[in-house]
Kinemage of the C-alpha trace (Angstrom):
@kinemage 1
@onewidth
@group {chain A} dominant
@subgroup {mainchain}
@vectorlist {calphas} color= white
{ca unk a 1} P 12.456 50.591 -8.899
{ca unk a 2} L 12.906 47.057 -10.109
{ca unk a 3} L 9.791 45.256 -11.513
{ca unk a 4} L 10.200 41.567 -11.510
{ca unk a 5} L 10.378 40.514 -7.670
{ca unk a 6} L 9.458 43.847 -6.589
{ca unk a 7} L 5.868 44.726 -8.166
{ca unk a 8} L 5.454 40.990 -9.474
{ca unk a 9} L 6.215 37.723 -9.261
{ca unk a 10} L 6.188 35.418 -12.544
{ca unk a 11} L 4.319 38.447 -13.835
{ca unk a 12} L 1.255 38.598 -10.803
{ca unk a 13} L 0.866 40.952 -8.880
{ca unk a 14} L 3.043 40.404 -5.424
{ca unk a 15} L 0.554 41.932 -2.698
{ca unk a 16} L -0.425 45.676 -2.351
{ca unk a 17} L 2.166 46.674 -5.011
{ca unk a 18} L -0.869 48.339 -7.442
{ca unk a 19} L -2.270 49.947 -4.369
{ca unk a 20} L 1.011 51.037 -3.421
{ca unk a 21} L 1.927 52.566 -7.210
{ca unk a 22} L -1.482 54.284 -6.894
{ca unk a 23} L -0.843 55.979 -3.524
{ca unk a 24} L 2.633 57.464 -4.688
{ca unk a 25} L 1.568 58.460 -7.877
{ca unk a 26} L -1.021 60.525 -5.997
{ca unk a 27} L 1.434 61.951 -3.718
{ca unk a 28} L 3.267 63.278 -6.608
{ca unk a 29} L 6.039 60.592 -6.108
{ca unk a 30} L 7.627 60.710 -9.932
{ca unk a 31} L 8.121 57.012 -10.915
{ca unk a 32} L 10.316 54.852 -13.146
{ca unk a 33} L 10.671 51.237 -13.793
{ca unk a 34} L 14.029 49.827 -14.235
{ca unk a 35} L 14.297 46.036 -15.198
{ca unk a 36} L 16.905 43.944 -16.505
{ca unk a 37} L 14.600 42.224 -18.435
{ca unk a 38} L 15.268 41.389 -21.751
{ca unk a 39} L 12.859 38.655 -22.110
{ca unk a 40} L 10.259 40.946 -22.888
{ca unk a 41} L 9.521 44.136 -24.367
{ca unk a 42} L 9.067 47.262 -22.674
{ca unk a 43} L 5.223 47.253 -24.349
{ca unk a 44} L 4.886 43.793 -23.293
{ca unk a 45} L 6.028 44.409 -19.835
{ca unk a 46} L 3.588 47.986 -19.630
{ca unk a 47} L 0.664 45.280 -20.885
{ca unk a 48} L 1.414 42.500 -18.248
{ca unk a 49} L 1.736 44.935 -15.158
{ca unk a 50} L -1.582 46.677 -16.427
{ca unk a 51} L -2.818 43.321 -16.549
{ca unk a 52} L -2.349 42.948 -12.898
{ca unk a 53} L -3.783 46.142 -11.839
{ca unk a 54} L -0.418 47.968 -11.901
{ca unk a 55} L -1.072 51.174 -14.147
{ca unk a 56} L 2.257 51.841 -15.805
{ca unk a 57} L 2.586 54.363 -19.570
{ca unk a 58} L 5.367 52.830 -21.610
{ca unk a 59} L 7.536 55.845 -21.431
{ca unk a 60} L 7.918 55.187 -18.098
{ca unk a 61} L 9.791 51.716 -18.483
{ca unk a 62} L 13.178 51.375 -18.736
{ca unk a 63} L 14.821 47.787 -19.828
{ca unk a 64} L 18.139 46.557 -20.557
{ca unk a 65} L 17.500 46.100 -24.097
{ca unk a 66} L 16.430 49.607 -25.123
{ca unk a 67} L 19.424 51.132 -23.220
{ca unk a 68} L 21.680 48.472 -25.002
{ca unk a 69} L 20.049 48.821 -28.265
{ca unk a 70} L 20.764 52.548 -28.150
{ca unk a 71} L 24.613 51.650 -26.936
{ca unk a 72} L 25.101 49.624 -29.625
{ca unk a 73} L 23.942 51.717 -32.382
{ca unk a 74} L 25.583 54.450 -31.398
{ca unk a 75} L 28.809 53.006 -30.693
{ca unk a 76} L 28.748 50.136 -33.485
{ca unk a 77} L 26.587 51.421 -36.266
{ca unk a 78} L 25.419 48.430 -38.897
{ca unk a 79} L 28.486 46.355 -37.296
{ca unk a 80} L 26.787 43.009 -37.507
{ca unk a 81} L 26.373 41.645 -33.489
{ca unk a 82} L 26.007 37.980 -32.413
{ca unk a 83} L 23.178 38.389 -29.614
{ca unk a 84} L 22.704 35.427 -26.938
{ca unk a 85} L 19.232 36.249 -25.610
{ca unk a 86} L 16.237 34.155 -24.313
{ca unk a 87} L 14.047 37.007 -25.405
{ca unk a 88} L 12.302 38.918 -28.065
{ca unk a 89} L 14.102 41.407 -30.397
{ca unk a 90} L 11.287 44.241 -30.448
{ca unk a 91} L 13.788 46.886 -28.750
{ca unk a 92} L 16.302 46.161 -30.958
{ca unk a 93} L 15.070 48.196 -34.216
{ca unk a 94} L 18.017 49.226 -35.797
{ca unk a 95} L 20.639 47.071 -34.696
{ca unk a 96} L 21.949 44.707 -36.942
{ca unk a 97} L 21.913 41.084 -35.696
{ca unk a 98} L 24.603 38.577 -36.732
{ca unk a 99} L 23.645 34.774 -37.686
{ca unk a 100} L 23.621 32.386 -34.371
{ca unk a 101} L 26.175 30.523 -35.973
{ca unk a 102} L 28.540 33.441 -37.110
{ca unk a 103} L 31.913 32.769 -35.245
{ca unk a 104} L 33.354 35.771 -36.971
{ca unk a 105} L 31.386 38.418 -35.670
{ca unk a 106} L 32.616 41.463 -34.094
{ca unk a 107} L 30.652 42.144 -31.246
{ca unk a 108} L 28.898 39.835 -28.804
{ca unk a 109} L 26.031 40.862 -26.802
{ca unk a 110} L 25.116 38.503 -23.888
{ca unk a 111} L 21.310 39.353 -22.469
{ca unk a 112} L 18.688 37.145 -20.437
{ca unk a 113} L 20.080 33.839 -19.720
{ca unk a 114} L 17.652 30.581 -20.815
{ca unk a 115} L 17.218 27.636 -23.072
{ca unk a 116} L 19.052 29.130 -26.149
{ca unk a 117} L 22.160 29.242 -24.368
{ca unk a 118} L 23.189 25.764 -24.861
{ca unk a 119} L 26.454 24.378 -25.123
{ca unk a 120} L 27.038 25.059 -28.849
{ca unk a 121} L 26.086 28.825 -28.877
{ca unk a 122} L 28.044 29.560 -25.669
{ca unk a 123} L 30.596 27.741 -27.752
{ca unk a 124} L 30.127 30.138 -30.655
{ca unk a 125} L 30.471 33.212 -28.561
{ca unk a 126} L 33.520 31.915 -26.972
{ca unk a 127} L 35.214 31.769 -30.082
{ca unk a 128} L 33.905 35.449 -31.600
{ca unk a 129} L 35.360 36.628 -28.399
{ca unk a 130} L 38.777 34.938 -28.351
{ca unk a 131} L 39.361 36.426 -31.600
{ca unk a 132} L 38.994 39.655 -30.126
{ca unk a 133} L 35.172 40.633 -30.484
{ca unk a 134} L 33.614 43.019 -27.892
{ca unk a 135} L 31.884 41.516 -25.100
{ca unk a 136} L 28.688 43.505 -24.210
{ca unk a 137} L 26.943 42.546 -21.267
{ca unk a 138} L 22.773 43.569 -21.489
{ca unk a 139} L 23.258 43.653 -17.284
{ca unk a 140} L 25.022 42.075 -15.031
{ca unk a 141} L 22.390 40.003 -12.683
{ca unk a 142} L 23.806 36.615 -12.422
{ca unk a 143} L 20.671 35.156 -11.344
{ca unk a 144} L 16.860 35.468 -11.089
{ca unk a 145} L 14.004 34.009 -9.438
{ca unk a 146} L 11.579 31.818 -12.035
{ca unk a 147} L 9.790 29.751 -9.707
{ca unk a 148} L 13.263 28.857 -8.567
{ca unk a 149} L 16.756 30.366 -8.534
{ca unk a 150} L 17.978 29.945 -12.322
{ca unk a 151} L 21.134 31.262 -13.917
{ca unk a 152} L 21.233 34.793 -15.863
{ca unk a 153} L 22.825 36.595 -18.295
{ca unk a 154} L 25.493 38.036 -15.618
{ca unk a 155} L 26.909 34.246 -14.910
{ca unk a 156} L 27.617 33.405 -18.447
{ca unk a 157} L 29.333 36.754 -18.805
{ca unk a 158} L 31.607 35.848 -16.022
{ca unk a 159} L 32.342 32.842 -17.409
{ca unk a 160} L 33.439 33.960 -20.819
{ca unk a 161} L 35.599 36.674 -19.194
{ca unk a 162} L 37.097 33.920 -17.269
{ca unk a 163} L 37.789 31.755 -19.980
{ca unk a 164} L 38.936 34.241 -22.851
{ca unk a 165} L 40.209 37.191 -20.350
{ca unk a 166} L 38.270 39.201 -21.983
{ca unk a 167} L 36.105 42.251 -19.868
{ca unk a 168} L 32.690 42.961 -20.767
{ca unk a 169} L 31.248 46.236 -20.891
{ca unk a 170} L 27.857 46.312 -19.014
{ca unk a 171} L 24.787 48.345 -20.331
{ca unk a 172} L 22.229 47.565 -17.539
{ca unk a 173} L 22.173 47.677 -13.754
{ca unk a 174} L 24.395 47.884 -12.065
{ca unk a 175} L 26.195 50.005 -14.798
{ca unk a 176} L 25.085 54.146 -14.403
{ca unk a 177} L 23.319 54.231 -17.161
{ca unk a 178} L 20.067 52.612 -16.280
{ca unk a 179} L 19.545 54.815 -13.245
{ca unk a 180} L 21.124 57.987 -15.112
{ca unk a 181} L 18.015 57.173 -17.610
{ca unk a 182} L 15.468 57.387 -15.117
{ca unk a 183} L 16.939 60.010 -13.169
{ca unk a 184} L 17.018 62.594 -15.908
{ca unk a 185} L 13.384 61.099 -16.590
{ca unk a 186} L 12.159 62.249 -13.431
{ca unk a 187} L 14.469 65.541 -13.217
{ca unk a 188} L 16.110 64.523 -9.916
{ca unk a 189} L 19.586 64.190 -8.588
{ca unk a 190} L 20.937 61.075 -7.519
{ca unk a 191} L 20.794 62.549 -3.733
{ca unk a 192} L 17.111 63.227 -4.179
{ca unk a 193} L 16.358 59.595 -5.527
{ca unk a 194} L 16.057 56.101 -4.186
{ca unk a 195} L 16.339 52.710 -6.078
{ca unk a 196} L 13.964 49.783 -4.978
{ca unk a 197} L 14.662 46.668 -5.847
{ca unk a 198} L 15.092 42.531 -4.455
{ca unk a 199} L 18.855 42.574 -6.370
{ca unk a 200} L 21.388 43.371 -3.744
{ca unk a 201} L 23.993 43.942 -6.573
{ca unk a 202} L 22.487 44.953 -9.567
{ca unk a 203} L 19.558 47.434 -7.864
{ca unk a 204} L 21.092 48.288 -4.530
{ca unk a 205} L 24.881 48.831 -4.418
{ca unk a 206} L 24.456 49.675 -8.490
{ca unk a 207} L 22.345 52.833 -7.077
{ca unk a 208} L 24.295 53.659 -4.115
{ca unk a 209} L 27.450 53.718 -6.412
{ca unk a 210} L 25.818 56.939 -8.245
{ca unk a 211} L 24.961 58.290 -5.076
{ca unk a 212} L 21.212 57.328 -4.996
{ca unk a 213} L 19.299 55.709 -1.817
{ca unk a 214} L 19.424 51.970 -1.592
{ca unk a 215} L 16.311 49.892 -0.698
{ca unk a 216} L 16.187 46.626 -0.375
{ca unk a 217} L 12.990 44.617 -0.438
{ca unk a 218} L 12.679 40.869 0.830
{ca unk a 219} L 10.756 39.680 -1.974
{ca unk a 220} L 12.485 37.856 -5.475
{ca unk a 221} L 16.019 36.959 -5.365
{ca unk a 222} L 16.419 38.542 -1.385
{ca unk a 223} L 18.173 35.787 0.342
{ca unk a 224} L 19.011 36.143 4.046
{ca unk a 225} L 22.935 36.181 3.249
{ca unk a 226} L 22.117 39.815 1.288
{ca unk a 227} L 22.799 41.134 4.728
{ca unk a 228} L 25.757 39.660 5.674
{ca unk a 229} L 28.299 42.638 4.556
{ca unk a 230} L 31.861 41.467 3.680
{ca unk a 231} L 34.513 43.686 4.127
{ca unk a 232} L 34.683 46.538 1.594
{ca unk a 233} L 31.002 46.312 0.539
{ca unk a 234} L 27.931 48.410 1.619
{ca unk a 235} L 24.544 47.165 2.751
{ca unk a 236} L 21.139 48.587 1.733
{ca unk a 237} L 20.024 52.024 3.491
{ca unk a 238} L 17.080 50.095 4.342
{ca unk a 239} L 15.087 47.075 3.844
{ca unk a 240} L 11.665 46.416 3.669
{ca unk a 241} L 9.445 43.563 3.762
{ca unk a 242} L 7.969 44.208 0.339
{ca unk a 243} L 6.891 47.058 -1.730
{ca unk a 244} L 3.727 47.473 -0.090
{ca unk a 245} L 5.367 48.987 2.804
{ca unk a 246} L 6.860 51.758 0.478
{ca unk a 247} L 4.446 54.549 0.921
{ca unk a 248} L 4.606 54.182 4.617
{ca unk a 249} L 8.428 54.253 4.955
{ca unk a 250} L 8.677 57.455 2.536
{ca unk a 251} L 6.177 59.182 4.346
{ca unk a 252} L 8.409 58.442 7.790
{ca unk a 253} L 11.743 59.470 6.360
{ca unk a 254} L 10.167 62.583 4.902
{ca unk a 255} L 8.488 63.427 8.416
{ca unk a 256} L 11.290 62.979 9.941
């Protein structure tokens, strides 16, 4: 499941989420928490969830930051990477980070959108990409809800791609890697698993592309237009009002 907009809103529990997690655990349902959030570390996320009564182990949390750090170390070793990410660097131990003004960096990494995405910093990133640097997206989310809709890292990736002609490598959702990590952790095949999220593209369609059941909840980023299906697109397999409805939904499909 996704976290922000599904279990919590601005890190406050969405009604019934904690109880639903408890019910699922009691029923023996294996759970993993897959988030594109890069503004917090995995440990910070675990603590924030526990603080509002949603009991989670750090090993159950898979962040786009953790997935990106693994990818960068495996692919680039000690090559300095230019980061644009509004968040801590706790999950990036072992990654060499370039200075913010280094327009000679060979790798540009775009994460959570926020105040650090200044015109100056974006131009440094653009110059690096125009000079041939690889462009890495921690995730593909273009929008998030922070007491109102805001541009996220995926929107800036799209802009840099349009200007430079480069194509980014995406690590977090909707790319396969985070879903694969979750499936491996719960030892399930894609056909046996469901992804529950509030983002029709990053959560639902990204999971469906791998064969998971895609469940959209009407909280967080959800908008009514998410259910308007254009040619060539797929809709969610199920739509629920909120995460608290998951235990009842799961029981109903299990019985049938």
